[in-house]
N, C-alpha and C positions, 0 to 999 in steps of 0.2 A: 337560100336555100342550100345552096353548094359546098357551105362550108357546113351542113347537119347532113349533104350525104358524104362526105370526105370522113366526116367522123363517122358515120354508123360502114365509108366498107375498110375500115381502117382498126377495127374495138382492140386490136393486140396488139397495135404497131407502135411504134414510139413517139408518148405524149409528142404535143403538140408544141414551137417554141413560148408558147401563152404558156402557159401548163406547169414547162420545167422548179420554178418559181417559186409557183405555190409547193409544188412536191417538197423541193429541195425547206423548201421550212416550214414546213412539218416533223419532216423529218431531225433537223434542227430542237424544232422545238420536245418530242421526244427525248433525245440526251438532253436537255436537260428537267423536264422531271426524275426523268432515273437517277439524275444525280443529283436533287433533291432529296426524291427518296431514302436515296444512298444516305445522304449528309444526315437526310432525317434518324433513319437509324442506326445509327452509328453512336450520333450523341444520343439515342435514347440505350441504344444499348451503355452507354459511358454510364449516363447518371448510376442504373441500372445498380452499376458496375460499385460506382460510387457508397450508395445505399445502402447494399448490400455488404461489403464493405464499412461503414459506419456502424451498421447492425454486429456485422461480428469484434465491432471494438467495442462495442457499449456491452455488450453482452459476458464477454472478456471482462471488459471491468469490475463488472459486477462480481461473477464469476471469486474474484480476487479480493472485491469487497468480502465478503458471506464465510470462504474462508483464513483472511484475516479476524471476524468476525470470533467465528468457528475457536479457531488457537485463543484468538483471546478471553472467552469464558476459559477457554480450560483452565489455562492460567490462572486467570483472579479464584477458577473451582480449585485449584494444587495449595496458590497463598493460603486462603480463606481452608480446605482443610492443616495443611502445615503449623497455622495458627490453634484452629483448638486442637490439636498434639500439645502443644506446647507451653503454648500461653491461651485460653481461650478468651481471658476479657481484652485483652487486645485487640482494633477493630481496626481495618486496612487500612486506609489514611493511617492509624498511629505508627502501620508496619510502618511503610513509607515516608514516615516523619525522624523517623528511625534509622531508614536508611543512607538517607540523606544525610544527617548530619555523622553516618557511619561515613561514608564516603569523601565527606569535604572537609570531616574535619570541622575546631568550634568557625561557627560565622555568629555573624549578623543574625537580625530577628530580619528585618527586609529582606537581606540576602534569600533565609529559610524561604518566605511566599514567597518568592518569587523563583525560588526553583519547585516549588509545588505548586506553582502557578495560580495563590491565589493571594487575600488580603491581607495584611499585614496581623488587621484584629485577628481571624479567621486560624496563623498562624500562631498569635499568641497561649491564644484558649487549646488551641492541642500543645503546648507546649507546657502549661500548665498545668495539665492532665496527664501528658508521661514527666512532667518533675513532681507531681506529687506521688507519683505511680514508682519515686525512685529508678529515672532513665536515662530520666535530663539536665544537668545541672547547668544553672546559671554563672555565669562571671565579670566579671568585672574587664574591658577591655584593657589591655595595657595603657595601648597607644592613646586612649581618651577616656577615663576613668566616668567620664556620661554615660559609654557605651554599652553593651551588657553582649556577652556572649555566650552561644548557649555550646551546650560541647557532650555526648555523651558520658554515662559513669557507668564505672566497669561491669556492674549489672545491666547498661543497658548496650553494651555493649559483645556483652559473652549472649543474651536474649537476640540483636539482632542477628548472632553464628549458628546460635542456634536451628532458629528457624529462615535463615533462607538453607542453614544444609536438610532441614529436612527437604523443604522446596526441590534443592536440590538431589537428591535421593530421588524422590517418586520421577521429576522429569529425568534422570536418567530414565531411569527403567521404562519410563516409555520409550525412551528412543534409541535403549537399545532392543525394543521391537522391530526396530524399521534395516529390511537390508541395506545395506553400505550403500549404494546405488543414489537408495533413496534416502537418507543423510544428510551425501555428498548436497544432493540436489537440497535438498533444507536448507541448507546454509547461507549458499548462497542465497535466494533467494530473500533469509531474514534480511541480510547483511543488506542486499536493493533494499530493501526493504529502511530498516533506517536508516540508511544513507540522505532517505527519499524525505525522510522526516526528519534525517538531521538530530536525528539521537545516540549519543556517547558509545564508543561500543562497552562491550563486556569482553573485561580479557576472559580467556574458559584458566580453569584452572591449573592444577601443575593435572597431571599424569602422578598417581602414587607410586610410590618404592614398591618394586616386586618384594614379595614374600621370599623371607628367607626359606633355599631350601633347608629340605631333610633332609637332619645327618643320614 
C-alpha cells in the first residue's frame, strides 16, 4: 500500500531502482532493431543495384549482337551484289572456297575442308564444281604422289580479284559517308570483335598513288 502511494506521489520523478534495468533493456533492444533494419535496407539496396547492373549488361550484349547481325547481313548482301555483277553463276560458298584457296595457296583437301568448317566430302563436291568451271585445278603433291593439292587457276585468281575489288568499292563508298570520328571508332570495335573470335586480320589495301598534276 505504501509503495503504491509513493509511486502515485512521484509520477514524474526518477524511476525506481527496479525500473531502470527494464528501461535500459528496452533502449538496447530498440538499437538492435534499428541496426537490423539498416542492414536489411543496405542488403536490399545492394541486391537491387546488382540486378540493375546485370540487366544493363544483358541489354548491352543484346544491342551488340543486334548490331553485329545487322552488319553481317549488310556484308553478305554486298558480296551477293558483287557476285551478281561479276559472275552470277557463282554462289557465296563457292566464292568463300576460292578466297580460301587464293589466300592459302595450294592446299590439300583436308586443309581446305578445315578452313571452310565443312567435312571433306562437302569440300570435294565444291571443288568438283569449281574445277568444272575452270577456276580450280588439282595437282599431285610433289612430296607425296598419292596426295592431291588444290590450287586456283589463272581464271580463278582473276575472278576472285574482280569480285573482291567490286566488294571493296561498295564498302568504301559506305564507309566514306561516315564522319571521321565514327570511322575510327568502327575500326577499334571491329578489331576487338575479330580478336575475340580469333579471326585472322585482313591487312588494309595500300593507298592508291596520287594522280599526276595537270600540266
